[in-house]
C-alpha positions as CSV (number, residue, x, y, z in Angstrom):
1,M,0.0,0.0,0.0
2,G,2.8,2.4,0.9
3,S,4.4,2.3,-2.6
4,S,1.3,2.5,-4.8
5,C,0.0,5.7,-6.2
6,P,-2.7,6.5,-5.4
7,P,-2.7,4.6,-2.1
8,F,-6.5,4.1,-2.5
9,S,-8.4,3.8,-5.8
10,F,-11.4,5.6,-4.3
11,A,-9.3,8.7,-3.6
12,A,-7.4,8.7,-6.9
13,K,-8.5,12.2,-7.8
14,Y,-6.5,13.7,-4.9
15,Y,-3.1,12.2,-5.8
16,H,-0.8,12.5,-8.7
17,E,2.7,11.4,-9.6
18,S,5.5,13.9,-9.8
19,G,9.2,13.2,-10.2
20,G,8.7,9.6,-9.4
21,S,6.9,10.4,-6.1
22,C,3.2,10.1,-5.2
23,V,2.0,13.6,-4.2
24,R,-1.2,14.2,-2.3
25,Q,-3.2,17.3,-3.0
26,T,-2.1,20.0,-0.5
27,S,-5.6,20.9,0.5
28,F,-9.2,20.1,-0.5
29,F,-10.4,23.6,-1.5
30,Q,-7.0,24.9,-2.8
31,G,-8.4,28.4,-2.7
32,K,-11.1,27.6,-5.3
33,A,-14.8,27.9,-4.7
34,A,-17.2,25.2,-5.7
35,L,-19.9,27.7,-6.6
36,N,-19.7,31.2,-8.2
37,Q,-20.2,34.3,-6.2
38,G,-23.7,34.9,-7.6
39,V,-24.9,31.8,-5.9
40,G,-23.5,33.0,-2.6
41,Y,-25.0,36.4,-2.8
42,S,-28.3,34.9,-3.9
43,V,-28.4,32.7,-0.9
44,I,-27.4,35.4,1.6
45,L,-29.6,38.2,0.2
46,G,-32.3,36.1,-1.4
47,F,-33.1,34.0,1.7
48,G,-32.6,37.0,3.9
49,A,-35.2,39.0,1.9
50,F,-37.5,36.1,1.6
51,F,-37.6,35.4,5.4
52,A,-37.8,39.2,6.1
53,F,-41.0,39.4,4.0
54,F,-42.4,35.9,4.7
55,T,-42.1,35.9,8.5
56,S,-43.2,39.5,8.8
57,F,-46.3,38.8,6.7
58,L,-47.1,35.6,8.6
59,C,-46.6,37.5,11.9
60,R,-49.5,39.6,10.8
61,V,-51.6,36.6,9.9
62,Y,-50.9,33.9,12.5
63,V,-51.8,34.6,16.1
64,S,-52.6,32.2,18.9
65,E,-50.8,28.9,19.1
66,L,-49.5,28.4,15.5
67,L,-45.7,28.7,15.1
68,V,-45.8,32.0,16.9
69,F,-44.4,33.3,20.2
70,Y,-46.6,36.4,20.3
71,Y,-44.9,39.7,20.2
72,L,-46.2,43.2,19.7
73,V,-46.4,44.6,16.3
74,Y,-47.7,48.2,16.7
75,S,-49.7,49.9,14.1
76,E,-49.1,53.6,13.3
77,N,-51.9,54.7,15.6
78,D,-50.3,52.7,18.5
79,K,-53.4,50.7,19.1
80,G,-51.4,47.5,18.9
81,V,-53.9,45.8,16.6
82,V,-52.7,44.4,13.3
83,W,-55.4,44.3,10.6
84,L,-55.0,40.7,9.6
85,E,-54.7,39.5,13.1
86,K,-57.8,41.4,14.1
87,R,-59.6,40.2,10.9
88,Y,-59.0,36.5,11.4
89,V,-58.5,36.0,15.1
90,G,-59.3,39.2,16.8
91,S,-56.1,39.3,18.9
92,R,-54.8,42.3,20.8
93,H,-51.1,42.8,21.6
94,T,-49.2,44.7,24.3
95,S,-45.5,45.1,25.0
96,E,-45.8,42.1,27.3
97,W,-46.5,40.0,24.2
98,F,-43.4,41.5,22.6
99,N,-41.2,40.4,25.4
100,T,-42.9,37.3,26.9
101,A,-44.9,35.8,24.0
102,G,-48.0,35.6,26.2
103,R,-46.2,32.9,28.3
104,S,-48.5,30.4,26.5
105,V,-46.4,28.5,23.9
106,K,-47.0,24.7,23.7
107,T,-44.6,21.8,23.9
108,G,-43.9,21.2,20.2
109,L,-43.1,24.8,19.4
110,I,-41.0,25.1,22.5
111,A,-39.0,22.1,21.5
112,S,-38.7,23.3,17.9
113,V,-37.4,26.7,19.0
114,I,-34.9,25.2,21.4
115,V,-33.5,23.0,18.7
116,S,-33.3,26.0,16.4
117,Q,-31.6,28.2,19.0
118,W,-29.1,25.5,19.9
119,T,-28.3,24.7,16.3
120,W,-25.4,27.0,15.7
121,A,-22.9,27.1,12.9
122,A,-20.7,25.1,15.3
123,T,-23.3,22.4,15.6
124,I,-23.1,21.7,11.9
125,L,-19.4,22.5,11.3
126,Q,-17.4,21.9,14.6
127,S,-19.2,18.5,15.2
128,S,-17.8,17.2,11.9
129,N,-14.4,18.7,12.6
130,V,-14.1,16.6,15.8
131,A,-15.4,13.5,13.9
132,W,-12.5,14.2,11.4
133,Q,-10.1,14.5,14.3
134,Y,-11.2,11.7,16.7
135,G,-13.4,9.4,14.7
136,I,-16.8,8.1,15.9
137,S,-16.2,9.4,19.5
138,G,-16.2,13.0,18.2
139,P,-19.8,13.2,17.1
140,F,-21.0,11.4,20.2
141,W,-19.1,13.6,22.7
142,Y,-20.2,16.7,20.8
143,A,-23.9,15.7,20.9
144,S,-24.0,14.3,24.5
145,G,-21.8,17.0,25.9
146,A,-24.1,19.8,24.6
147,T,-27.4,18.0,25.2
148,V,-27.3,17.6,29.0
149,Q,-27.4,21.4,29.5
150,V,-30.8,21.7,27.7
151,L,-32.2,18.7,29.6
152,L,-31.2,20.2,32.9
153,F,-32.2,23.7,32.0
154,G,-35.8,22.4,32.0
155,V,-35.5,22.5,35.9
156,M,-34.6,26.2,35.7
157,A,-37.5,26.9,33.3
158,I,-40.0,25.5,35.8
159,E,-38.4,27.4,38.7
160,I,-38.9,30.6,36.8
161,K,-42.7,29.9,36.6
162,R,-42.7,29.2,40.4
163,K,-40.5,32.0,41.7
164,A,-40.5,34.8,39.1
165,P,-43.6,34.4,37.0
166,H,-43.6,37.9,35.6
167,A,-39.9,38.2,34.9
168,H,-38.6,39.2,31.4
169,T,-34.9,38.4,31.6
170,V,-32.5,36.5,33.8
171,C,-30.8,39.6,35.0
172,E,-34.1,41.1,36.1
173,I,-34.3,38.1,38.5
174,V,-30.7,38.7,39.7
175,K,-31.5,42.3,40.6
176,A,-34.7,41.4,42.4
177,R,-32.8,38.9,44.6
178,W,-29.2,40.2,44.9
179,G,-29.4,43.9,44.2
180,T,-27.6,46.3,41.9
181,A,-24.0,45.2,42.2
182,A,-24.8,41.6,41.3
183,H,-27.1,42.9,38.5
184,V,-24.2,44.8,36.9
185,V,-21.8,41.9,37.1
186,F,-24.2,39.3,35.7
187,L,-25.4,41.7,33.0
188,T,-21.8,42.0,31.9
189,F,-21.4,38.2,31.7
190,C,-24.7,37.9,29.8
191,F,-23.6,40.4,27.2
192,A,-20.3,38.6,26.9
193,T,-22.1,35.3,26.2
194,N,-24.2,36.9,23.5
195,I,-21.1,38.4,21.9
196,I,-19.2,35.1,22.0
197,V,-22.2,33.1,20.5
198,T,-22.7,35.7,17.8
199,A,-19.0,35.6,17.0
200,M,-19.1,31.8,16.6
201,L,-22.2,32.1,14.3
202,L,-20.6,34.6,12.0
203,L,-17.1,33.1,12.0
204,G,-18.4,29.7,10.9
205,G,-21.0,31.2,8.5
206,S,-18.7,33.6,6.7
207,A,-15.9,31.0,6.4
208,V,-18.1,28.4,4.7
209,V,-19.8,31.0,2.4
210,N,-16.3,32.2,1.4
211,A,-15.0,28.7,0.8
212,L,-18.0,27.5,-1.2
213,T,-18.9,30.6,-3.2
214,G,-15.9,32.9,-3.1
215,V,-17.9,35.7,-1.6
216,N,-15.6,38.0,0.3
217,I,-15.4,36.8,3.9
218,Y,-15.8,40.4,5.2
219,S,-18.8,41.1,3.0
220,A,-20.4,37.8,4.2
221,S,-19.8,38.9,7.8
222,F,-22.0,41.9,7.2
223,L,-24.5,40.5,4.8
224,I,-25.5,37.4,6.8
225,P,-27.0,39.4,9.7
226,L,-28.8,41.8,7.4
227,G,-31.9,39.7,6.7
228,V,-32.1,38.7,10.4
229,V,-32.1,42.3,11.5
230,V,-34.9,43.1,9.1
231,Y,-37.4,40.5,10.1
232,T,-36.6,40.8,13.8
233,L,-37.2,44.5,13.6
234,A,-40.5,43.9,11.8
235,G,-41.9,41.3,14.1
236,G,-39.8,41.0,17.3
237,L,-39.6,37.6,18.9
238,K,-42.8,36.6,17.1
239,A,-40.9,36.8,13.8
240,T,-37.9,35.2,15.4
241,F,-39.7,32.1,16.6
242,L,-41.8,31.7,13.5
243,A,-38.6,31.9,11.5
244,S,-37.0,29.4,13.9
245,Y,-39.6,26.8,13.2
246,I,-39.2,27.3,9.4
247,H,-35.4,27.2,9.6
248,S,-35.6,24.1,11.8
249,V,-37.7,22.3,9.2
250,I,-35.2,23.1,6.5
251,V,-32.2,22.0,8.6
252,H,-33.8,18.7,9.5
253,V,-34.8,17.9,5.9
254,V,-31.2,18.5,4.7
255,L,-29.9,16.5,7.7
256,V,-32.0,13.5,6.7
257,I,-30.8,13.8,3.0
258,F,-27.1,13.8,4.0
259,V,-27.5,10.9,6.5
260,Y,-29.2,8.7,4.0
261,L,-26.9,9.8,1.2
262,V,-23.8,8.6,3.1
263,Y,-25.2,5.3,4.5
264,T,-27.6,4.2,1.8
265,A,-27.7,6.1,-1.5
266,S,-24.2,7.4,-2.4
267,S,-22.3,5.5,-5.2
268,Q,-19.0,6.4,-3.4
269,L,-20.0,5.2,0.0
270,G,-23.7,4.1,0.3
271,S,-23.5,1.5,3.2
272,P,-22.1,1.1,6.7
273,D,-20.0,-1.8,5.3
274,V,-18.1,0.4,2.8
275,V,-17.6,3.2,5.3
276,Y,-16.3,0.7,7.9
277,R,-13.8,-0.9,5.5
278,R,-12.5,2.5,4.3
279,L,-12.1,3.8,7.8
280,S,-10.0,0.8,8.6
281,E,-7.8,1.3,5.5
282,V,-7.1,5.0,5.9
283,S,-6.0,4.5,9.5
284,S,-3.8,1.5,8.8
285,K,-0.4,1.4,10.4
286,S,1.1,0.3,7.1
287,R,0.0,3.5,5.4
288,E,2.8,5.8,4.3
289,C,2.2,9.3,5.6
290,Q,5.4,11.2,4.9
291,D,5.6,14.2,2.7
292,P,4.7,14.4,-0.2
293,V,2.3,11.3,0.1
294,S,0.6,13.3,2.8
295,H,1.2,16.8,4.2
296,L,1.4,18.2,7.7
297,G,-2.1,18.6,9.3
298,Q,-3.8,16.1,7.0
299,A,-5.6,13.0,8.3
300,C,-3.4,10.0,7.5
301,G,-2.7,6.7,9.2
302,P,-3.3,5.8,12.9
303,V,-5.0,8.4,15.1
304,S,-2.9,9.6,18.0
305,G,-4.6,9.0,21.3
306,N,-7.1,6.4,19.9
307,Y,-7.1,2.7,20.8
308,K,-5.0,0.9,18.2
309,G,-5.0,4.2,16.2
310,S,-8.5,3.4,14.9
311,Y,-11.3,5.8,14.1
312,L,-13.7,3.1,15.0
313,T,-13.5,3.2,18.8
314,M,-14.8,5.2,21.7
315,L,-11.5,4.6,23.5
316,S,-10.1,8.0,22.5
317,S,-8.2,10.1,25.1
318,D,-8.4,13.3,23.0
319,G,-12.1,12.6,22.3
320,L,-12.8,12.2,26.0
321,V,-10.9,15.4,26.8
322,F,-13.0,17.2,24.2
323,G,-16.1,15.7,25.7
324,I,-15.3,17.1,29.2
325,I,-14.5,20.5,27.7
326,N,-17.8,20.4,25.8
327,I,-19.9,19.5,28.8
328,V,-18.3,22.1,31.1
329,G,-18.1,24.9,28.6
330,N,-21.7,24.6,27.2
331,F,-23.3,25.0,30.6
332,G,-22.2,28.6,30.3
333,T,-23.7,29.1,26.8
334,I,-27.1,27.8,28.0
335,F,-27.4,29.1,31.6
336,V,-25.8,32.5,30.9
337,D,-27.5,33.2,27.5
338,N,-30.6,35.3,28.1
339,G,-32.1,33.8,24.9
340,Y,-32.9,30.5,26.7
341,W,-34.4,32.3,29.6
342,V,-36.6,34.3,27.2
343,S,-37.8,31.0,25.7
344,A,-38.5,29.6,29.1
345,I,-40.5,32.7,30.1
346,A,-42.5,32.5,26.9
347,A,-43.5,28.9,27.4
348,R,-46.8,27.7,28.8
349,P,-46.1,26.5,32.4
350,T,-47.5,23.0,31.8
351,S,-45.4,22.7,28.6
352,T,-42.1,24.1,29.7
353,H,-40.4,21.0,31.1
354,K,-41.6,18.7,28.3
355,G,-40.6,21.2,25.6
356,Y,-37.0,21.4,27.0
357,L,-36.7,17.6,27.3
358,L,-38.0,16.9,23.8
359,G,-35.9,19.7,22.4
360,G,-32.8,18.3,23.9
361,L,-33.4,14.8,22.7
362,V,-34.2,16.0,19.2
363,W,-31.2,18.3,19.1
364,F,-28.9,15.4,19.9
365,A,-29.6,14.1,16.4
366,V,-28.3,17.2,14.7
367,P,-24.6,16.9,15.6
368,F,-24.6,13.1,16.2
369,S,-26.3,12.0,13.0
370,L,-24.9,14.8,10.8
371,A,-21.2,14.4,11.9
372,T,-21.5,10.6,11.9
373,S,-22.3,11.0,8.2
374,L,-20.4,14.0,6.9
375,G,-17.5,14.1,9.4
376,I,-16.9,10.3,9.2
377,G,-17.6,10.4,5.5
378,A,-14.7,12.9,5.0
379,L,-12.3,10.3,6.5
380,A,-13.8,7.4,4.5
381,L,-13.3,9.3,1.3
382,D,-9.7,10.2,2.3
383,L,-10.3,13.9,1.5
384,P,-7.1,16.0,1.6
385,L,-8.5,18.4,4.2
386,T,-6.0,20.3,6.2
387,A,-6.1,21.1,9.9
388,S,-6.7,24.8,9.1
389,E,-9.6,23.9,6.8
390,A,-11.1,21.7,9.5
391,G,-10.6,24.3,12.2
392,H,-12.6,26.8,10.1
393,G,-15.5,24.3,9.8
394,L,-15.1,23.1,6.3
395,V,-15.2,19.4,6.8
396,P,-19.0,18.9,6.1
397,A,-18.7,21.2,3.1
398,A,-15.9,19.1,1.6
399,T,-17.8,15.9,2.1
400,A,-21.0,17.4,0.6
401,I,-19.0,18.5,-2.5
402,A,-17.3,15.2,-2.8
403,L,-20.6,13.2,-2.8
404,M,-23.0,15.6,-4.6
405,G,-20.9,18.3,-6.3
406,K,-22.5,21.7,-6.6
407,A,-25.9,20.3,-5.4
408,G,-24.2,19.3,-2.1
409,S,-22.6,22.8,-1.8
410,V,-26.0,24.4,-2.2
411,L,-27.7,22.1,0.3
412,L,-25.0,22.6,3.0
413,L,-24.9,26.4,2.3
414,T,-28.7,26.5,2.8
415,M,-28.5,24.4,5.9
416,L,-25.8,26.6,7.4
417,F,-27.6,29.8,6.5
418,M,-30.7,28.6,8.3
419,A,-28.7,27.7,11.4
420,V,-26.8,31.0,11.5
421,T,-29.8,33.3,10.9
422,S,-32.1,31.4,13.3
423,A,-29.6,31.4,16.2
424,G,-28.6,35.0,15.3
425,S,-32.1,36.3,15.6
426,S,-32.4,34.7,19.0
427,E,-29.2,36.5,20.1
428,L,-30.6,39.8,18.8
429,I,-33.8,39.4,20.9
430,A,-31.7,38.3,23.9
431,V,-29.6,41.5,23.8
432,S,-32.6,43.6,23.0
433,S,-34.4,42.3,26.1
434,L,-31.4,42.9,28.4
435,C,-30.9,46.5,27.1
436,T,-34.6,47.2,27.3
437,Y,-35.5,45.8,30.7
438,D,-32.2,45.7,32.5
439,I,-30.7,49.0,31.4
440,Y,-33.4,51.3,30.0
441,R,-36.4,50.4,32.3
442,T,-34.2,49.8,35.4
443,Y,-31.8,52.7,35.3
444,I,-33.0,55.3,32.7
445,N,-36.8,55.3,32.6
446,P,-38.4,53.1,35.3
447,H,-41.9,54.3,34.2
448,A,-41.4,53.4,30.5
449,T,-44.5,52.7,28.5
450,G,-45.0,49.8,26.1
451,K,-44.4,52.1,23.1
452,Q,-41.1,53.4,24.5
453,I,-39.9,49.9,25.3
454,L,-40.8,48.8,21.8
455,K,-38.8,51.7,20.3
456,V,-35.7,51.0,22.4
457,S,-35.9,47.3,21.5
458,R,-35.8,48.1,17.8
459,I,-33.0,50.5,18.2
460,V,-30.9,47.9,20.1
461,I,-31.7,45.2,17.5
462,L,-30.4,47.5,14.7
463,G,-27.4,48.6,16.6
464,F,-26.3,45.1,17.7
465,G,-26.9,43.8,14.2
466,C,-24.3,46.2,12.9
467,F,-22.0,45.3,15.8
468,M,-22.3,41.6,14.8
469,G,-20.9,42.4,11.4
470,M,-18.0,44.5,12.7
471,L,-17.1,41.9,15.3
472,A,-16.9,39.1,12.7
473,V,-14.6,41.3,10.5
474,I,-12.3,42.0,13.5
475,L,-12.1,38.3,14.5
476,N,-11.5,37.1,10.9
477,K,-8.7,39.7,10.6
478,A,-7.2,38.4,13.8
479,G,-7.3,34.8,12.5
480,V,-9.6,33.5,15.2
481,S,-11.3,30.3,14.1
482,L,-14.6,28.8,15.0
483,G,-13.0,25.9,16.8
484,W,-10.9,28.1,19.0
485,M,-13.8,30.3,19.9
486,Y,-16.0,27.3,20.7
487,L,-13.5,25.8,23.2
488,A,-12.7,29.1,24.8
489,T,-16.3,30.0,25.7
490,G,-16.3,28.1,29.0
491,V,-13.1,29.8,30.2
492,I,-14.7,33.2,29.9
493,I,-18.2,32.7,31.1
494,G,-18.2,29.3,33.0
495,S,-17.7,30.9,36.4
496,T,-21.3,32.2,36.4
497,V,-23.0,28.9,35.8
498,F,-23.3,27.7,39.5
499,P,-24.2,31.2,40.8
500,I,-27.0,31.5,38.3
501,A,-28.3,28.0,39.0
502,F,-28.2,28.7,42.8
503,M,-30.2,31.9,42.3
504,L,-33.4,29.9,41.7
505,L,-32.4,26.6,43.4
506,W,-30.8,27.5,46.7
507,S,-32.3,29.9,49.3
508,K,-28.9,30.3,51.1
509,A,-27.1,31.6,48.1
510,N,-25.9,35.2,48.8
511,S,-25.0,38.1,46.5
512,F,-21.4,38.5,47.8
513,G,-20.6,34.9,47.0
514,A,-22.2,35.2,43.5
515,I,-20.2,38.3,42.6
516,L,-16.9,37.1,44.1
517,G,-17.2,33.6,42.6
518,S,-18.1,34.9,39.1
519,I,-15.2,37.3,39.0
520,I,-12.5,35.2,40.7
521,G,-13.5,32.1,38.7
522,C,-13.2,34.0,35.4
523,V,-9.8,35.5,36.3
524,L,-8.3,32.2,37.6
525,G,-9.7,30.4,34.6
526,V,-7.9,32.7,32.1
527,I,-4.7,32.6,34.2
528,T,-4.8,28.8,34.3
529,W,-5.6,28.6,30.6
530,L,-2.6,30.8,29.6
531,S,-0.2,29.3,32.2
532,V,-0.8,25.7,31.0
533,T,-0.3,26.8,27.4
534,K,3.1,28.4,28.3
535,I,4.2,25.4,30.4
536,E,3.1,22.8,27.8
537,Y,4.1,24.4,24.6
538,G,6.6,27.2,25.6
539,R,4.7,29.9,23.8
540,V,1.2,31.6,23.9
541,T,-0.4,31.8,20.5
542,L,-3.8,31.3,19.0
543,D,-2.7,27.8,17.9
544,T,-1.3,26.7,21.3
545,T,-4.1,28.3,23.4
546,G,-6.6,26.4,21.3
547,R,-5.3,22.9,22.2
548,N,-7.0,20.5,24.4
549,A,-4.9,20.5,27.6
550,P,-5.0,24.3,28.3
551,M,-8.6,24.5,27.3
552,L,-9.6,21.7,29.6
553,A,-7.7,23.3,32.5
554,G,-9.1,26.7,32.0
555,N,-12.7,25.5,31.6
556,L,-12.6,23.4,34.8
557,M,-10.9,26.1,36.8
558,S,-13.3,28.8,35.8
559,T,-16.5,26.8,36.3
560,F,-15.7,25.1,39.5
561,T,-14.0,28.0,41.2
562,G,-17.1,30.1,40.7
563,G,-19.2,27.4,42.3
564,V,-16.9,26.6,45.2
565,V,-16.4,30.3,46.1
566,H,-20.2,30.9,46.0
567,V,-20.9,27.8,48.2
568,I,-18.4,28.8,50.8
569,C,-19.6,32.4,51.1
570,S,-23.2,31.3,51.2
571,L,-22.6,28.7,53.9
572,F,-20.9,31.3,56.1
573,W,-23.3,34.1,55.4
574,P,-26.6,32.5,54.2
575,Q,-29.2,34.8,52.7
576,N,-32.2,32.5,53.6
577,Y,-34.2,34.0,50.8
578,D,-37.9,33.4,50.3
579,W,-38.2,34.7,46.7
580,D,-40.7,37.3,47.7
581,T,-39.0,40.1,45.7
582,T,-38.7,38.0,42.5
583,Q,-42.4,37.2,42.7
584,K,-43.1,40.9,42.8
585,I,-41.4,41.7,39.5
586,T,-44.0,43.7,37.6
587,M,-45.3,43.7,34.0
588,V,-45.2,46.9,32.0
589,E,-48.7,46.3,30.7
590,K,-51.5,43.8,31.5
591,D,-50.8,40.4,30.1
592,M,-53.4,39.5,27.5
593,T,-52.8,35.8,27.8
594,D,-55.8,33.4,27.8
595,L,-54.1,30.9,30.0
596,P,-56.3,29.1,32.6
597,G,-55.7,30.3,36.1
598,D,-54.6,26.8,37.3
599,E,-51.6,26.8,35.0
600,F,-49.6,28.5,37.7
601,E,-50.8,26.3,40.6
602,E,-47.9,25.4,42.9
603,E,-48.9,21.7,43.0
604,K,-48.8,21.4,39.2
605,L,-45.5,23.2,38.9
606,R,-44.0,21.1,41.7
607,K,-45.0,17.9,39.9
608,A,-43.6,19.3,36.7
609,K,-40.2,20.0,38.4
610,Q,-40.2,16.4,39.8
611,W,-40.9,15.1,36.3
612,I,-38.1,17.0,34.6
613,M,-35.6,16.2,37.3
614,K,-36.4,12.5,36.9
615,W,-36.3,12.4,33.2
616,G,-33.7,15.1,32.7
617,L,-31.2,13.5,35.1
618,G,-32.1,10.0,33.8
619,F,-31.3,10.9,30.2
620,T,-28.2,12.7,31.3
621,L,-26.9,9.6,32.9
622,V,-27.7,7.5,29.9
623,I,-26.0,9.7,27.3
624,V,-23.0,10.8,29.4
625,V,-22.3,7.7,31.5
626,L,-24.2,4.6,30.5
627,W,-23.9,4.8,26.7
628,P,-20.1,5.4,26.5
629,A,-19.5,2.9,29.3
630,L,-21.3,0.2,27.3
631,S,-19.3,1.1,24.2
632,L,-15.8,0.8,25.8
633,P,-15.6,-3.0,26.0
634,A,-16.1,-3.2,22.3
635,G,-12.6,-1.7,21.8
636,V,-12.3,-1.3,18.0
637,F,-15.8,-1.7,16.7
638,S,-16.6,-4.8,14.6
639,L,-18.6,-4.4,11.4
640,K,-21.8,-5.4,13.1
641,Y,-21.2,-3.0,16.0
642,F,-20.5,-0.1,13.7
643,T,-23.5,-1.0,11.5
644,F,-25.7,-0.9,14.7
645,W,-24.1,2.5,15.6
646,A,-24.9,3.9,12.1
647,V,-28.5,2.6,12.3
648,V,-28.9,4.4,15.6
649,A,-27.6,7.6,14.0
650,I,-30.0,7.2,11.0
651,A,-33.0,6.3,13.1
652,W,-32.4,9.1,15.7
653,G,-32.0,11.7,12.9
654,T,-35.1,10.5,11.1
655,V,-37.5,10.2,14.0
656,G,-36.2,13.4,15.6
657,S,-36.8,15.3,12.4
658,A,-40.3,13.9,11.9
659,V,-41.3,14.8,15.5
660,I,-39.9,18.4,15.4
661,I,-41.6,19.1,12.1
662,A,-44.9,17.5,12.7
663,M,-45.6,18.2,16.4
664,P,-46.1,22.0,16.3
665,L,-48.5,21.6,13.4
666,M,-50.5,18.8,15.1
667,E,-50.8,20.8,18.3
668,S,-52.1,23.8,16.5
669,W,-54.1,22.2,13.7
670,S,-57.4,23.7,14.8
671,T,-55.9,27.1,14.7
672,I,-54.4,26.5,11.3
673,Q,-57.8,25.5,10.0
674,Y,-59.4,28.5,11.5
675,V,-56.9,30.9,10.0
676,L,-57.0,29.3,6.6
677,A,-60.7,29.4,6.6
678,G,-60.6,33.1,7.4
679,M,-58.0,33.8,4.7
680,F,-59.9,32.1,2.0
681,T,-63.5,32.9,2.9
682,N,-65.4,35.1,0.4
683,D,-64.3,38.7,0.9
684,R,-67.8,40.1,0.5
685,L,-69.0,37.8,3.3
686,M,-66.2,39.0,5.5
687,A,-67.0,42.6,4.7
688,R,-70.6,42.0,5.7
689,M,-69.5,40.3,8.9
690,D,-67.3,43.2,9.7
691,K,-70.3,45.6,9.3
692,I,-72.4,43.4,11.5
693,D,-69.6,43.3,14.1
694,A,-69.3,47.1,14.0
695,K,-73.1,47.5,14.5
696,L,-73.1,45.0,17.3
697,E,-70.2,46.8,19.0
698,M,-72.2,50.1,18.7
699,I,-75.2,48.5,20.2
700,M,-73.2,47.1,23.1
701,Q,-71.7,50.5,23.7
702,V,-75.2,52.1,23.8
703,L,-76.8,49.4,26.0
704,P,-75.5,50.6,29.3
705,D,-76.8,54.2,28.7
706,A,-80.1,52.8,27.5
707,E,-80.5,50.6,30.5
708,R,-79.6,53.5,32.8
709,G,-82.2,55.7,31.2
710,H,-84.8,53.0,31.4
711,L,-84.2,52.6,35.2
712,L,-84.4,56.4,35.7
713,E,-87.8,56.4,33.9
714,E,-89.1,53.6,36.0
715,E,-88.0,55.4,39.2
716,K,-89.6,58.6,38.1
717,A,-92.9,56.7,37.3
718,R,-92.9,55.2,40.8
719,K,-92.5,58.6,42.4
720,I,-95.4,60.0,40.4
721,D,-97.7,57.1,41.4
722,S,-96.9,57.5,45.0
723,V,-97.9,61.2,44.9
724,D,-101.2,60.5,43.1
725,Q,-102.3,57.8,45.6
726,P,-104.6,59.1,48.6
727,D,-103.2,58.9,52.0
728,H,-104.6,56.1,54.2
729,I,-105.2,57.3,57.8
730,V,-105.5,54.7,60.4
731,P,-107.8,55.7,63.2
732,A,-106.3,55.7,66.7
733,S,-107.5,53.0,69.0
734,A,-109.6,54.0,71.9
């Protein structure tokens, strides 16, 4: 094998003979785009314009329970009634709808939005990168390590309903419990989280758009957020969540296409058997991997840190280290991201816990099934990807091109655009809510009206949208990659995870410990991260700081220091809090929700908490402990074991996609029928009904005055009768 050229017939196109030597292609993309720039601009601007129009239009049509988290769309006369909504459903909106979605969204849509919010560019790109690096353990640890946070956040979502039912943001709860100093500290960390997440979205999105279409990477950084800003400005969170559902549908359809392509339909792969044999071949110890047969940074031969150097094993030391970093770091991006708190606040109390559990389990399929297909597929095809290309998230793009050509490029580009814009709109709303309620309403205008809050929200959305583009340009200029940013997240924000959890779960948790733990944890985390980098590699650069050992040390130090400091301070000086002030958080305007009164009953919420703790912790143990433990004895997977593994990935991706697409529609089918009937009913009849409604409204307005006049007339008649009647004198008794 070592002397033949090409070493594998299925990868012949990536090798050539030169001067008697077999030379491998130096990179997959080689600076060439698979599509022309016109396609790139069409996707970015075309899809952006389409969703800006489509979601904004539907936001005016759909109200109630269908695909919508209700948010205010003010008309010019500020009555807050949109014509189509009034025409077909008769809904009224206030600024509470704009910021809390009526607190009435059902399980299916909650799950769909959670999946959409948590499907970042990294979910699609970085998951395949770790598959390319570590083999089958990479997709598993990416999926399991980022699912447990969603499952466990369901507990926090229920606690919000119990202890802060009228809250709008997480920092609003912090201020109500711990005061101004803690509020400022946690507000800073929340903003940092939104900035980091936004950076990851645009770094991954712009890199792939540039690689696939040749669109200038800086232009892509500015243009990708453009459509998101437009439809978020038009419809607020309502447009955001409606778009999230549509985006989620597209992402899952493309997911299923790629999964079945790799394992059933492709002429180049097409079965678990072919994938298995090729993975064994490319990692063979007898394979020659010296330059020029392979180049530095390309996948070739046995995998360092894996059992027997195989891609077909869960016994991977680097894969396990990545899994720990992933688990620890992603608690910060869930618990400290106000977007997930907004979703929890918007959910119907009896649907919250089920929505988060279902959302977490369905989301697991996105990185697990997709990376087990496209990431593992890149290895099985022996693609000449470089470490730099993989670090920028180009592994799935390379596999899609290799299997489908330009069609694969378009599919992946569409999938990525859906993920970036959906999660990006969530970040816009998260930042808008923080600026509106935690800065403007708290420190600038405590008596702000709904109209003023709406105006500030839209200004912030526009401003942060522009900031998103500038930030991506700066980071691209600095050479920061998606993989580096993803791993560094926990170091920066992990120290606040335990204090935020304790805020709603532990009555003794005090403000001093929360502030001290968050700040000290962050500082020590960064110091540890950089120190380990210097000790291990002798220099501190973007490359060395992004390696596993320093990232693991920094993540663990930051997260657990924040928790330990907070626990110690709270045990010595307990607050013994009763959540009275968090329950007194007020709404700006009356909530127009039609929720039954028993939705907030303590007994129901307590049972919901017990349910999510049982199932959330149960599934966490299964996917983090039991599943990998049962896989370890297999060592290097046999063909049958790998086939079973692939079938699980296919089935999970298929069933999860079907559930997340169908369930919101099924839950709201009656509303869909009602709206469609209204839209397609004869306009003349609707006009007549409008006139009848107007006349009935006039009659109802007149009735109280008429009834009052009638009563006055009756009283007057009685008085006249009493005057006209002769007096009856009763003779005195003798």
